C-alpha positions as a Markdown table, in Angstrom:
| # | Residue | x | y | z |
|---|---|---|---|---|
| 1 | Unk | -24.1 | -0.1 | -4.8 |
| 2 | Unk | -21.7 | -3.1 | -6.5 |
| 3 | Unk | -22.3 | -6.1 | -4.2 |
| 4 | Unk | -18.4 | -7.4 | -5.8 |
| 5 | Unk | -15.9 | -6.5 | -8.9 |
| 6 | Unk | -14.7 | -10.0 | -10.5 |
| 7 | Unk | -12.9 | -8.3 | -13.4 |
| 8 | Unk | -9.7 | -5.8 | -13.6 |
| 9 | Unk | -9.4 | -4.2 | -16.7 |
| 10 | Unk | -5.8 | -2.6 | -17.4 |
| 11 | Unk | -5.1 | 0.3 | -19.3 |
| 12 | Unk | -1.1 | -1.0 | -21.4 |
| 13 | Unk | -1.0 | 0.1 | -24.2 |
| 14 | Unk | 1.3 | 3.4 | -23.9 |
| 15 | Unk | 4.8 | 3.5 | -26.3 |
| 16 | Unk | 6.2 | 3.9 | -22.7 |
| 17 | Unk | 8.9 | 7.3 | -23.6 |
| 18 | Unk | 10.2 | 8.1 | -20.6 |
| 19 | Unk | 11.5 | 4.1 | -19.6 |
| 20 | Unk | 13.2 | 4.4 | -22.9 |
| 21 | Unk | 15.8 | 3.0 | -24.3 |
| 22 | Unk | 14.7 | 0.0 | -22.2 |
| 23 | Unk | 10.8 | 0.0 | -23.8 |
| 24 | Unk | 12.5 | -0.1 | -27.6 |
| 25 | Unk | 11.9 | -3.7 | -27.7 |
| 26 | Unk | 9.6 | -4.3 | -25.0 |
| 27 | Unk | 6.1 | -2.9 | -23.6 |
| 28 | Unk | 6.2 | -1.5 | -20.1 |
| 29 | Unk | 4.4 | -3.5 | -18.4 |
| 30 | Unk | 6.4 | -6.4 | -19.8 |
| 31 | Unk | 9.5 | -3.9 | -17.4 |
| 32 | Unk | 11.6 | -7.2 | -15.8 |
| 33 | Unk | 11.8 | -6.4 | -12.5 |
| 34 | Unk | 13.2 | -8.6 | -10.3 |
| 35 | Unk | 13.2 | -11.0 | -13.3 |
| 36 | Unk | 9.1 | -10.6 | -13.6 |
| 37 | Unk | 7.7 | -9.3 | -16.1 |
| 38 | Unk | 6.3 | -5.8 | -14.1 |
| 39 | Unk | 3.0 | -6.8 | -15.3 |
| 40 | Unk | 2.6 | -10.4 | -13.3 |
| 41 | Unk | 3.1 | -8.7 | -9.9 |
| 42 | Unk | 0.0 | -6.6 | -11.0 |
| 43 | Unk | -2.0 | -10.0 | -11.4 |
| 44 | Unk | -1.1 | -11.4 | -8.6 |
| 45 | Unk | -2.5 | -9.1 | -6.2 |
| 46 | Unk | -5.1 | -9.0 | -7.8 |
| 47 | Unk | -5.8 | -13.0 | -7.3 |
| 48 | Unk | -4.4 | -12.6 | -4.3 |
| 49 | Unk | -7.9 | -10.0 | -4.2 |
| 50 | Unk | -10.6 | -13.0 | -5.5 |
| 51 | Unk | -9.9 | -11.1 | -9.1 |
| 52 | Unk | -9.1 | -13.4 | -11.6 |
| 53 | Unk | -11.5 | -12.1 | -14.4 |
| 54 | Unk | -8.7 | -9.7 | -16.2 |
| 55 | Unk | -8.7 | -7.5 | -19.1 |
| 56 | Unk | -5.8 | -6.3 | -20.7 |
| 57 | Unk | -6.3 | -2.5 | -23.6 |
| 58 | Unk | -2.5 | -3.4 | -25.3 |
| 59 | Unk | -2.0 | -1.0 | -28.4 |
| 60 | Unk | 2.6 | -0.8 | -28.3 |
| 61 | Unk | 4.3 | -4.2 | -28.8 |
| 62 | Unk | 0.5 | -6.1 | -27.6 |
| 63 | Unk | 2.2 | -9.1 | -29.4 |
| 64 | Unk | 4.8 | -9.9 | -26.3 |
| 65 | Unk | 2.1 | -8.9 | -24.1 |
| 66 | Unk | -0.1 | -12.3 | -25.5 |
| 67 | Unk | 2.5 | -14.4 | -26.1 |
| 68 | Unk | 3.9 | -14.1 | -22.3 |
| 69 | Unk | 0.3 | -13.9 | -21.0 |
| 70 | Unk | -2.1 | -15.7 | -22.9 |
| 71 | Unk | -5.6 | -16.6 | -21.1 |
| 72 | Unk | -3.1 | -16.7 | -17.9 |
| 73 | Unk | -4.7 | -19.9 | -16.7 |
| 74 | Unk | -0.7 | -20.4 | -16.0 |
| 75 | Unk | -1.5 | -17.0 | -13.7 |
| 76 | Unk | -4.4 | -18.8 | -11.9 |
| 77 | Unk | -7.1 | -16.1 | -13.9 |
| 78 | Unk | -8.4 | -15.5 | -16.8 |
| 79 | Unk | -7.1 | -13.7 | -19.6 |
| 80 | Unk | -9.1 | -11.4 | -22.0 |
| 81 | Unk | -7.5 | -9.2 | -24.6 |
| 82 | Unk | -8.3 | -5.8 | -26.0 |
| 83 | Unk | -5.9 | -4.2 | -29.0 |
| 84 | Unk | -6.0 | -0.4 | -30.3 |
| 85 | Unk | -3.7 | 1.3 | -32.5 |
| 86 | Unk | -0.5 | 2.8 | -31.0 |
| 87 | Unk | -2.2 | 5.8 | -31.4 |
| 88 | Unk | -4.8 | 5.5 | -29.1 |
| 89 | Unk | -4.8 | 7.5 | -26.0 |
| 90 | Unk | -6.5 | 6.0 | -23.0 |
| 91 | Unk | -10.2 | 6.9 | -23.6 |
| 92 | Unk | -10.9 | 5.1 | -26.5 |
| 93 | Unk | -8.9 | 3.0 | -25.2 |
| 94 | Unk | -11.7 | 1.8 | -22.7 |
| 95 | Unk | -14.3 | 2.7 | -24.9 |
| 96 | Unk | -12.4 | 0.1 | -27.1 |
| 97 | Unk | -13.2 | -3.0 | -24.8 |
| 98 | Unk | -16.5 | -2.1 | -24.0 |
| 99 | Unk | -18.5 | -5.7 | -25.5 |
| 100 | Unk | -16.0 | -7.3 | -23.3 |
| 101 | Unk | -16.4 | -4.9 | -19.2 |
| 102 | Unk | -19.0 | -5.6 | -16.6 |
| 103 | Unk | -21.3 | -3.2 | -15.3 |
| 104 | Unk | -18.9 | -2.7 | -12.5 |
| 105 | Unk | -15.2 | -3.2 | -12.7 |
| 106 | Unk | -11.7 | -2.5 | -11.3 |
| 107 | Unk | -9.5 | 0.1 | -13.6 |
| 108 | Unk | -6.3 | 0.6 | -13.1 |
| 109 | Unk | -2.6 | 1.7 | -14.8 |
| 110 | Unk | 0.2 | -1.0 | -16.0 |
| 111 | Unk | 2.5 | 0.9 | -14.2 |
| 112 | Unk | 1.5 | 1.8 | -11.0 |
| 113 | Unk | 1.6 | -0.6 | -8.0 |
| 114 | Unk | -0.1 | -0.5 | -5.1 |
| 115 | Unk | -1.1 | -2.5 | -1.7 |
| 116 | Unk | -4.9 | -3.4 | -3.0 |
| 117 | Unk | -7.7 | -4.4 | -0.6 |
| 118 | Unk | -11.0 | -4.7 | -2.8 |
| 119 | Unk | -13.2 | -5.4 | 0.1 |
| 120 | Unk | -12.2 | -1.6 | 2.0 |
| 121 | Unk | -12.3 | -0.1 | -2.0 |
| 122 | Unk | -15.8 | -1.3 | -1.9 |
| 123 | Unk | -17.0 | -0.7 | 2.1 |
| 124 | Unk | -16.0 | 2.7 | 0.8 |
| 125 | Unk | -17.4 | 2.7 | -2.6 |
| 126 | Unk | -20.8 | 1.6 | -0.9 |
| 127 | Unk | -21.5 | 4.4 | 1.8 |
| 128 | Unk | -22.0 | 7.4 | -0.8 |
| 129 | Unk | -21.9 | 5.4 | -4.1 |
| 130 | Unk | -21.4 | 7.6 | -7.5 |
| 131 | Unk | -20.3 | 6.4 | -10.9 |
| 132 | Unk | -16.3 | 6.1 | -10.3 |
| 133 | Unk | -14.4 | 6.3 | -7.0 |
| 134 | Unk | -10.7 | 6.5 | -6.6 |
| 135 | Unk | -7.3 | 5.6 | -5.3 |
| 136 | Unk | -6.0 | 8.6 | -4.4 |
| 137 | Unk | -2.4 | 8.6 | -2.0 |
| 138 | Unk | -2.3 | 11.3 | 0.5 |
| 139 | Unk | 1.8 | 11.4 | -0.3 |
| 140 | Unk | 2.4 | 13.3 | 2.9 |
| 141 | Unk | 5.9 | 12.2 | 1.9 |
| 142 | Unk | 5.3 | 14.8 | -1.3 |
| 143 | Unk | 7.6 | 11.7 | -3.4 |
| 144 | Unk | 5.5 | 13.4 | -6.9 |
| 145 | Unk | 3.0 | 16.3 | -7.3 |
| 146 | Unk | -0.5 | 16.1 | -6.0 |
| 147 | Unk | -3.1 | 16.7 | -9.1 |
| 148 | Unk | -6.5 | 15.8 | -7.5 |
| 149 | Unk | -8.9 | 17.2 | -4.3 |
| 150 | Unk | -10.5 | 15.0 | -1.9 |
| 151 | Unk | -13.3 | 17.1 | 0.8 |
| 152 | Unk | -13.9 | 15.8 | 3.8 |
| 153 | Unk | -16.7 | 14.1 | 2.7 |
| 154 | Unk | -14.8 | 12.1 | 0.0 |
| 155 | Unk | -15.7 | 13.4 | -2.2 |
| 156 | Unk | -12.9 | 14.8 | -5.7 |
| 157 | Unk | -13.7 | 18.2 | -6.4 |
| 158 | Unk | -10.9 | 19.4 | -7.7 |
| 159 | Unk | -8.6 | 17.4 | -10.2 |
| 160 | Unk | -5.9 | 18.9 | -11.9 |
| 161 | Unk | -3.1 | 16.6 | -14.1 |
| 162 | Unk | -0.8 | 19.8 | -14.5 |
| 163 | Unk | -0.4 | 19.6 | -11.3 |
| 164 | Unk | -0.3 | 23.2 | -11.1 |
| 165 | Unk | -3.9 | 23.9 | -8.9 |
| 166 | Unk | -2.8 | 25.7 | -5.3 |
| 167 | Unk | -4.4 | 23.8 | -2.6 |
| 168 | Unk | -4.1 | 20.1 | -3.6 |
| 169 | Unk | -4.5 | 17.2 | -1.2 |
| 170 | Unk | -3.3 | 13.5 | -3.1 |
| 171 | Unk | -2.3 | 12.3 | -6.0 |
| 172 | Unk | -4.6 | 9.8 | -8.2 |
| 173 | Unk | -3.5 | 6.3 | -9.2 |
| 174 | Unk | -6.0 | 4.7 | -10.5 |
| 175 | Unk | -7.1 | 1.8 | -8.8 |
| 176 | Unk | -10.6 | 3.4 | -10.1 |
| 177 | Unk | -13.7 | 1.2 | -9.3 |
| 178 | Unk | -16.5 | 1.4 | -12.2 |
| 179 | Unk | -19.9 | 1.9 | -12.8 |
| 180 | Unk | -19.8 | 1.7 | -16.6 |
| 181 | Unk | -22.8 | 3.8 | -16.7 |
| 182 | Unk | -19.3 | 6.3 | -17.1 |
| 183 | Unk | -19.2 | 5.2 | -20.8 |
| 184 | Unk | -22.2 | 7.8 | -21.3 |
| 185 | Unk | -19.4 | 10.5 | -21.0 |
| 186 | Unk | -16.5 | 8.9 | -24.1 |
| 187 | Unk | -16.8 | 10.6 | -27.4 |
| 188 | Unk | -17.1 | 9.0 | -30.5 |
| 189 | Unk | -13.6 | 10.3 | -30.9 |
| 190 | Unk | -10.4 | 9.8 | -29.9 |
| 191 | Unk | -9.5 | 11.4 | -26.5 |
| 192 | Unk | -7.7 | 11.0 | -23.3 |
| 193 | Unk | -9.6 | 9.2 | -19.9 |
| 194 | Unk | -8.0 | 11.4 | -17.3 |
| 195 | Unk | -8.5 | 14.2 | -19.6 |
| 196 | Unk | -12.2 | 14.1 | -20.7 |
| 197 | Unk | -13.4 | 11.8 | -18.4 |
| 198 | Unk | -12.3 | 12.7 | -14.6 |
| 199 | Unk | -13.4 | 15.8 | -15.4 |
| 200 | Unk | -16.6 | 15.4 | -16.3 |
| 201 | Unk | -17.1 | 13.4 | -13.3 |
| 202 | Unk | -16.0 | 16.0 | -10.9 |
| 203 | Unk | -17.6 | 18.5 | -12.4 |
| 204 | Unk | -20.7 | 16.4 | -11.5 |
| 205 | Unk | -19.8 | 14.6 | -8.1 |
| 206 | Unk | -19.3 | 11.1 | -9.7 |
| 207 | Unk | -16.2 | 11.4 | -7.9 |
| 208 | Unk | -15.1 | 9.8 | -4.8 |
| 209 | Unk | -11.9 | 9.5 | -3.5 |
| 210 | Unk | -10.1 | 6.7 | -1.6 |
| 211 | Unk | -7.9 | 8.3 | 0.4 |
| 212 | Unk | -4.7 | 5.4 | 1.5 |
| 213 | Unk | -1.3 | 6.0 | 3.4 |
| 214 | Unk | 0.0 | 3.2 | 2.0 |
| 215 | Unk | 2.9 | 5.1 | -0.7 |
| 216 | Unk | 2.2 | 3.6 | -4.1 |
| 217 | Unk | 5.3 | 2.6 | -6.2 |
| 218 | Unk | 4.8 | 2.8 | -10.3 |
| 219 | Unk | 7.7 | 2.2 | -13.4 |
| 220 | Unk | 6.4 | 5.2 | -15.1 |
| 221 | Unk | 10.1 | 6.5 | -15.1 |
| 222 | Unk | 13.3 | 5.7 | -15.3 |
| 223 | Unk | 13.9 | 7.2 | -11.7 |
| 224 | Unk | 10.9 | 4.9 | -10.4 |
| 225 | Unk | 12.0 | 1.8 | -11.6 |
| 226 | Unk | 14.7 | 0.9 | -8.2 |
| 227 | Unk | 12.6 | 2.1 | -5.6 |
| 228 | Unk | 9.6 | -0.5 | -7.4 |
| 229 | Unk | 12.3 | -3.2 | -7.6 |
| 230 | Unk | 13.0 | -2.9 | -4.1 |
| 231 | Unk | 9.6 | -2.6 | -2.6 |
| 232 | Unk | 8.7 | -5.6 | -5.1 |
| 233 | Unk | 11.2 | -8.4 | -3.5 |
| 234 | Unk | 8.8 | -8.6 | -0.9 |
| 235 | Unk | 11.4 | -8.9 | 1.8 |
| 236 | Unk | 10.0 | -10.9 | 5.3 |
| 237 | Unk | 8.9 | -7.9 | 7.5 |
| 238 | Unk | 7.5 | -8.2 | 11.1 |
| 239 | Unk | 6.9 | -5.2 | 13.9 |
| 240 | Unk | 6.7 | -5.8 | 16.6 |
| 241 | Unk | 4.9 | -3.5 | 20.5 |
| 242 | Unk | 8.0 | -2.8 | 23.0 |
| 243 | Unk | 6.5 | -3.5 | 26.5 |
| 244 | Unk | 4.2 | -5.4 | 26.9 |
| 245 | Unk | 5.9 | -8.1 | 24.2 |
| 246 | Unk | 10.3 | -7.8 | 24.4 |
| 247 | Unk | 9.5 | -5.9 | 28.0 |
| 248 | Unk | 7.9 | -6.4 | 31.4 |
| 249 | Unk | 4.7 | -4.1 | 31.4 |
| 250 | Unk | 4.3 | -1.9 | 33.9 |
| 251 | Unk | 0.9 | -1.2 | 35.6 |
| 252 | Unk | -1.0 | 1.0 | 33.5 |
| 253 | Unk | -0.3 | 5.4 | 33.5 |
| 254 | Unk | 3.1 | 4.3 | 34.2 |
| 255 | Unk | 6.2 | 4.1 | 32.5 |
| 256 | Unk | 10.0 | 2.9 | 32.1 |
| 257 | Unk | 11.8 | 5.7 | 32.4 |
| 258 | Unk | 15.4 | 4.9 | 32.4 |
| 259 | Unk | 17.0 | 1.7 | 31.9 |
| 260 | Unk | 17.0 | 0.5 | 35.6 |
| 261 | Unk | 13.6 | 0.0 | 34.9 |
| 262 | Unk | 14.1 | -2.4 | 32.2 |
| 263 | Unk | 13.3 | -6.1 | 32.7 |
| 264 | Unk | 13.7 | -8.7 | 28.9 |
| 265 | Unk | 10.2 | -10.9 | 29.4 |
| 266 | Unk | 11.3 | -15.1 | 29.0 |
| 267 | Unk | 12.2 | -15.9 | 25.6 |
| 268 | Unk | 12.6 | -12.0 | 23.9 |
| 269 | Unk | 16.1 | -12.1 | 22.9 |
| 270 | Unk | 15.1 | -15.0 | 21.4 |
| 271 | Unk | 12.7 | -15.1 | 19.7 |
| 272 | Unk | 13.5 | -11.9 | 18.3 |
| 273 | Unk | 16.8 | -14.6 | 17.2 |
| 274 | Unk | 14.3 | -17.0 | 15.3 |
| 275 | Unk | 13.1 | -14.2 | 14.0 |
| 276 | Unk | 16.5 | -13.2 | 12.5 |
| 277 | Unk | 17.3 | -17.2 | 11.3 |
| 278 | Unk | 13.9 | -17.4 | 9.6 |
| 279 | Unk | 15.3 | -13.9 | 7.0 |
| 280 | Unk | 12.2 | -11.0 | 8.7 |
| 281 | Unk | 13.2 | -8.2 | 9.8 |
| 282 | Unk | 12.4 | -6.9 | 13.2 |
| 283 | Unk | 10.6 | -3.3 | 13.9 |
| 284 | Unk | 10.0 | -2.0 | 16.7 |
| 285 | Unk | 6.1 | 0.3 | 17.2 |
| 286 | Unk | 5.5 | 2.0 | 20.5 |
| 287 | Unk | 3.8 | 4.6 | 22.2 |
| 288 | Unk | 5.3 | 6.2 | 24.7 |
| 289 | Unk | 3.8 | 9.3 | 26.0 |
| 290 | Unk | 5.8 | 9.7 | 29.2 |
| 291 | Unk | 7.5 | 11.6 | 27.5 |
| 292 | Unk | 4.7 | 14.3 | 26.4 |
| 293 | Unk | 3.3 | 13.6 | 29.9 |
| 294 | Unk | 7.1 | 15.5 | 31.3 |
| 295 | Unk | 8.0 | 12.4 | 33.3 |
| 296 | Unk | 10.7 | 11.6 | 30.8 |
| 297 | Unk | 12.8 | 12.9 | 28.6 |
| 298 | Unk | 13.1 | 11.4 | 24.5 |
| 299 | Unk | 17.0 | 11.6 | 26.1 |
| 300 | Unk | 15.9 | 9.7 | 28.4 |
| 301 | Unk | 14.3 | 6.8 | 26.1 |
| 302 | Unk | 17.0 | 6.9 | 23.5 |
| 303 | Unk | 19.2 | 5.3 | 26.4 |
| 304 | Unk | 16.6 | 3.0 | 27.1 |
| 305 | Unk | 16.7 | 1.9 | 24.1 |
| 306 | Unk | 20.8 | 2.4 | 23.2 |
| 307 | Unk | 20.8 | -0.8 | 26.2 |
| 308 | Unk | 17.8 | -2.6 | 24.8 |
| 309 | Unk | 19.7 | -3.0 | 21.2 |
| 310 | Unk | 23.1 | -3.7 | 22.8 |
| 311 | Unk | 21.6 | -6.4 | 25.0 |
| 312 | Unk | 19.7 | -7.8 | 21.8 |
| 313 | Unk | 22.8 | -8.0 | 19.7 |
| 314 | Unk | 24.6 | -9.4 | 22.9 |
| 315 | Unk | 21.8 | -12.5 | 22.2 |
| 316 | Unk | 23.3 | -12.3 | 18.5 |
| 317 | Unk | 19.9 | -10.9 | 17.6 |
| 318 | Unk | 20.0 | -7.4 | 15.8 |
| 319 | Unk | 16.4 | -5.0 | 15.3 |
| 320 | Unk | 15.9 | -2.3 | 12.5 |
| 321 | Unk | 14.4 | 0.1 | 13.3 |
| 322 | Unk | 12.5 | 1.6 | 16.4 |
| 323 | Unk | 9.9 | 3.5 | 15.9 |
| 324 | Unk | 7.6 | 5.6 | 18.8 |
| 325 | Unk | 5.4 | 8.1 | 19.7 |
| 326 | Unk | 6.3 | 10.4 | 22.2 |
| 327 | Unk | 2.8 | 12.0 | 21.7 |
| 328 | Unk | -0.3 | 11.8 | 24.8 |
| 329 | Unk | -3.3 | 9.7 | 23.7 |
| 330 | Unk | -5.3 | 13.8 | 23.4 |
| 331 | Unk | -2.7 | 15.5 | 21.1 |
| 332 | Unk | -4.4 | 14.0 | 17.6 |
| 333 | Unk | -0.6 | 13.5 | 16.4 |
| 334 | Unk | -0.9 | 10.4 | 13.7 |
| 335 | Unk | 1.8 | 8.1 | 14.8 |
| 336 | Unk | 0.1 | 7.3 | 18.3 |
| 337 | Unk | -1.1 | 3.7 | 18.2 |
| 338 | Unk | -4.2 | 2.8 | 16.8 |
| 339 | Unk | -3.8 | 4.9 | 14.6 |
| 340 | Unk | -1.2 | 3.0 | 12.2 |
| 341 | Unk | 1.0 | 5.9 | 10.8 |
| 342 | Unk | 4.3 | 4.0 | 13.3 |
| 343 | Unk | 3.5 | 1.4 | 10.2 |
| 344 | Unk | 3.0 | 3.5 | 7.4 |
| 345 | Unk | 6.2 | 5.3 | 8.5 |
| 346 | Unk | 8.2 | 2.5 | 8.8 |
| 347 | Unk | 6.6 | 1.0 | 5.4 |
| 348 | Unk | 8.3 | 4.6 | 3.6 |
| 349 | Unk | 12.0 | 4.1 | 5.2 |
| 350 | Unk | 12.2 | 0.6 | 4.8 |
| 351 | Unk | 11.1 | -0.5 | 1.8 |
| 352 | Unk | 8.4 | -3.0 | 2.9 |
| 353 | Unk | 4.8 | -4.3 | 2.3 |
| 354 | Unk | 2.4 | -3.9 | 5.3 |
| 355 | Unk | 0.1 | -6.2 | 3.2 |
| 356 | Unk | 2.8 | -8.1 | 4.0 |
| 357 | Unk | 4.1 | -8.0 | 7.9 |
| 358 | Unk | 3.1 | -9.1 | 10.4 |
| 359 | Unk | 2.7 | -7.1 | 13.8 |
| 360 | Unk | 3.0 | -8.2 | 18.1 |
| 361 | Unk | 1.1 | -6.7 | 20.2 |
| 362 | Unk | -0.3 | -7.0 | 23.6 |
| 363 | Unk | -3.6 | -5.5 | 23.5 |
| 364 | Unk | -6.7 | -4.5 | 22.0 |
| 365 | Unk | -5.2 | -0.7 | 20.6 |
| 366 | Unk | -2.3 | -3.1 | 19.2 |
| 367 | Unk | -5.4 | -4.8 | 16.9 |
| 368 | Unk | -6.9 | -1.3 | 16.6 |
| 369 | Unk | -3.5 | -0.8 | 15.1 |
| 370 | Unk | -2.6 | -4.2 | 13.3 |
| 371 | Unk | -5.7 | -3.4 | 12.0 |
| 372 | Unk | -5.1 | -0.5 | 10.6 |
| 373 | Unk | -2.3 | -0.9 | 8.6 |
| 374 | Unk | -3.1 | -3.9 | 6.5 |
| 375 | Unk | -0.8 | -7.1 | 8.3 |
| 376 | Unk | -1.2 | -10.2 | 9.8 |
| 377 | Unk | -1.9 | -8.4 | 13.4 |
| 378 | Unk | -0.8 | -11.1 | 16.9 |
| 379 | Unk | -1.7 | -10.4 | 20.0 |
| 380 | Unk | 0.4 | -12.2 | 23.1 |
| 381 | Unk | -0.8 | -13.6 | 26.0 |
| 382 | Unk | -0.3 | -14.9 | 29.3 |
| 383 | Unk | 0.0 | -18.9 | 27.3 |
| 384 | Unk | 1.6 | -17.0 | 24.4 |
| 385 | Unk | 5.2 | -15.2 | 24.4 |
| 386 | Unk | 7.3 | -13.5 | 21.2 |
| 387 | Unk | 9.3 | -17.4 | 21.3 |
| 388 | Unk | 6.6 | -18.8 | 20.7 |
| 389 | Unk | 5.3 | -17.0 | 17.7 |
| 390 | Unk | 8.9 | -16.6 | 16.2 |
| 391 | Unk | 8.9 | -20.8 | 16.1 |
| 392 | Unk | 4.7 | -21.2 | 14.8 |
| 393 | Unk | 5.5 | -18.4 | 11.9 |
| 394 | Unk | 7.9 | -19.2 | 8.7 |
């Protein structure tokens, strides 16, 4: 078991040939994203997760990274460096850093960003400890080709770097929790960690896959840079439940089926306007099982929302997007709260970081959904409405 992870090891020595000509004069981790090196964002998220000891595995133009980050003190961390030859492959870089590495560490690539939650990763790892776990994006939006297969028990049974194997169900995005015993699988030659160590772990049932729906962002190629840059701007966002937050909630088992039944709660429009004025993009995520029960149609819901948006705009406010689940509680969908599917879709569609996003609901199911999505979750009650929340947020 791993009690705590206090060291991160970052593979950052490659040439970055897919980023040329940008990497002709700078190493890949120094690529400017919104005016900051991409590596600075990784250091930020590591520090936010309590990981303050960082080992950078460098090679190509190493001095440019070392000159900028120094000891790490200006970034609230301690940085050590392991510098290998430019020709070193990933496995050789890790082995070269042996004297600097703890018994357990977080290993990550320098070109992928993902909203890290180290506590959840630890809980997953410790449920069935092995030599390593990899973070695996479920890739339901098919942003790239899959390269791993994770079984129902959480073990990675196949790893295919060529991405040609049929039936794969996820993408290894790095963020590995590692036991240093993996060094037993490392040869003395120059070798690839992905081609030598990962297949060896898979064959011995020593690699588990921590599945995530949270999209990852990359600077691995030129076409990915603008999307990553947009995400890392970290625009302010808030997701609102509808019934009980914006409008008066109907009795249990009943639904707002037409516009005439919709009644704004006191301060709701003013609260949305205040959130807008504070820079928040506002989204709605609402369960609407009345559709599945045949009590209303999706066109009825569309008409309600069209009228709601009109009134909100009359009040000087704006809602950027409305997401709803039309399914019944027993349909097994991924969008019905307390599952986080609608939040994940909002994040994918609008490039927002759910770990920095607020969610406002009014019942336990909302709380569970917000927690599952990784949002800062706030529940309203008789004494606290949306306007009160808007006044309190910055």
